[in-house]
C-alpha positions in Angstrom: 98.9 65.6 78.3 96.1 65.8 80.9 96.2 67.4 84.4 93.5 66.6 86.9 92.9 67.8 90.4 90.2 68.7 92.9 91.6 71.9 94.1 94.2 74.6 93.3 96.4 76.2 96.0 98.9 79.0 95.7 102.5 78.2 96.0 104.0 79.7 99.1 107.6 80.8 99.6 108.9 81.9 103.0 106.4 84.0 104.9 104.3 84.9 101.9 103.2 83.9 98.5 105.4 84.3 95.5 104.4 87.3 93.3 105.9 86.5 90.0 109.4 87.9 90.7 110.0 85.9 93.9 109.8 88.9 96.1 107.3 89.3 98.8 106.5 91.4 101.8 104.7 88.6 103.7 101.3 89.0 102.1 102.2 88.4 98.5 102.7 92.0 97.4 105.5 94.5 97.3 105.8 97.9 98.9 106.4 101.0 96.7 108.3 104.0 98.0 108.0 107.2 96.0 110.2 110.2 96.8 108.9 113.5 95.6 111.0 116.0 97.6 113.7 116.3 94.9 111.3 117.2 92.1 110.4 120.9 92.2 107.8 120.9 89.4 105.8 117.9 90.6 102.3 117.7 89.2 100.5 115.8 92.0 97.4 115.3 89.8 99.5 113.4 87.2 101.0 111.2 90.0 97.5 110.6 91.4 96.2 109.6 87.9 99.2 107.3 87.4 98.5 105.6 90.8 94.8 105.2 89.9 95.5 103.8 86.5 97.8 101.1 87.9 95.6 99.6 90.6 97.0 96.5 92.2 98.1 95.0 95.5 101.3 96.9 96.4 101.0 99.5 99.2 102.4 103.0 98.3 104.3 105.3 100.6 105.1 108.8 99.5 108.3 110.3 101.0 108.5 114.1 101.3 111.1 116.4 102.8 110.4 120.0 103.9 112.7 122.2 105.9 115.0 119.2 106.5 112.2 117.0 108.0 111.5 113.8 106.2 107.9 112.5 106.3 106.5 109.2 105.1 102.9 109.2 104.1 100.8 106.1 103.4 99.0 106.8 100.1 95.3 105.8 99.7 96.2 103.7 96.7 97.5 100.2 96.0 99.3 99.7 92.7 100.6 97.1 90.3 104.4 97.8 90.7 105.1 96.7 87.1 108.3 97.7 85.3 106.2 100.0 83.1 104.8 101.8 86.3 108.3 102.2 87.7 109.5 103.7 84.4 106.6 106.1 84.3 107.3 107.3 87.9 111.0 107.7 87.0 110.1 109.6 83.8 108.0 112.0 85.9 110.2 112.4 89.0 113.6 111.3 87.9 115.8 108.2 88.3 115.9 106.8 91.8 112.6 108.5 92.8 110.9 105.1 93.2 111.9 102.0 95.1 110.0 98.7 95.2 110.7 96.3 98.0 
């Protein structure tokens, strides 16, 4: 079998490019939401190291709650929102602490 062509173009689905699982946010990557308000003994250095170790294209928002006020903060990291990354965040912060959209 032989395949020939002069150019390669990404396959587009909907408004964005497919990212392997068919989900997209319009630019080909997903958005990661991490909730840390429920975890009392959160080691922010470990979370930071995990974000740095999983560099990718997905934007990360950190959700915090203090005195009944919820705050959404754009993290200065982009990650590869792989199943392994999701599992690690859940291991550190608990089930349901991460949502990938």
